[in-house]
C-alpha positions as CSV (number, residue, x, y, z in Angstrom):
1,X,16.0,29.5,-3.3
2,X,18.2,27.1,-1.3
3,X,18.1,23.3,-1.5
4,X,16.3,22.9,1.8
5,X,13.5,25.2,0.8
6,X,13.0,23.4,-2.5
7,X,12.9,20.0,-0.7
8,X,10.3,21.4,1.8
9,X,8.1,22.6,-1.1
10,X,8.4,19.3,-2.9
11,X,7.4,17.5,0.3
12,X,4.3,19.7,0.5
13,X,3.4,19.0,-3.2
14,X,3.8,15.2,-2.6
15,X,1.5,15.3,0.4
16,X,-1.1,17.3,-1.5
17,X,-1.0,14.9,-4.5
18,X,-1.2,11.9,-2.1
19,X,-4.1,13.4,-0.3
20,X,-6.0,13.6,-3.5
21,X,-5.2,10.0,-4.3
22,X,-6.5,8.7,-0.9
23,X,-9.3,11.2,-0.2
24,X,-12.1,8.7,-0.8
25,X,-10.5,5.9,1.2
26,X,-12.5,4.9,4.2
27,X,-9.7,3.4,6.2
28,X,-6.0,4.1,6.9
29,X,-5.3,0.6,5.6
30,X,-6.9,1.3,2.2
31,X,-4.8,4.5,2.0
32,X,-1.6,2.7,2.9
33,X,-2.2,-0.1,0.3
34,X,-3.1,2.4,-2.4
35,X,0.0,4.5,-1.9
36,X,2.1,1.4,-1.8
37,X,0.5,0.2,-5.0
38,X,1.6,3.3,-6.8
39,X,5.2,2.9,-5.7
40,X,5.5,5.1,-2.6
41,X,7.9,3.7,0.0
42,X,7.0,2.9,3.6
43,X,8.7,5.9,5.2
44,X,7.0,8.3,2.8
45,X,3.6,6.7,3.3
46,X,4.1,7.0,7.1
47,X,4.8,10.7,6.7
48,X,1.8,11.2,4.5
49,X,-0.6,9.2,6.6
50,X,0.8,10.4,9.9
51,X,1.9,7.1,11.4
52,X,5.0,5.1,11.9
53,X,6.8,3.3,9.1
54,X,6.7,0.1,11.1
55,X,2.9,0.3,11.2
56,X,2.9,0.8,7.4
57,X,5.2,-2.2,6.9
58,X,3.0,-4.4,9.1
59,X,-0.2,-3.4,7.1
60,X,1.5,-4.1,3.8
61,X,3.0,-7.4,5.0
62,X,-0.4,-8.6,6.3
63,X,-2.0,-7.7,3.0
64,X,0.7,-9.7,1.1
65,X,0.0,-12.7,3.3
66,X,-3.7,-12.4,2.6
67,X,-3.1,-12.2,-1.2
68,X,-0.8,-15.2,-1.0
69,X,-3.4,-17.2,0.9
70,X,-6.1,-16.3,-1.6
71,X,-3.8,-17.3,-4.5
72,X,-2.9,-20.6,-2.8
73,X,-6.6,-21.4,-2.1
74,X,-7.5,-20.6,-5.7
75,X,-4.7,-22.9,-6.9
76,X,-5.8,-25.7,-4.6
77,X,-9.4,-25.3,-5.8
78,X,-8.3,-25.4,-9.4
79,X,-6.1,-28.5,-8.8
80,X,-9.1,-30.2,-7.1
81,X,-11.3,-29.4,-10.1
82,X,-8.7,-30.7,-12.5
83,X,-8.4,-33.9,-10.5
84,X,-12.2,-34.5,-10.6
85,X,-12.2,-34.1,-14.4
86,X,-9.5,-36.8,-14.7
């Protein structure tokens, strides 16, 4: 078996495993975030999902911004509560 054939078969296995991971996701965004969360890169996620890597990057970036805002809001709330106690 040549190297190209092995790579093609590995790509198929990766897609099959990834499809099992995301089969219960309701949205493409959920799938992208889940695959990213397990360490799969943008380009590979794009291949698995069937979209562009720039779209994948945008979804991940938006989610990081949401997480950052939630964390900032939680910190501000905690600081406000601590200030009330003092």
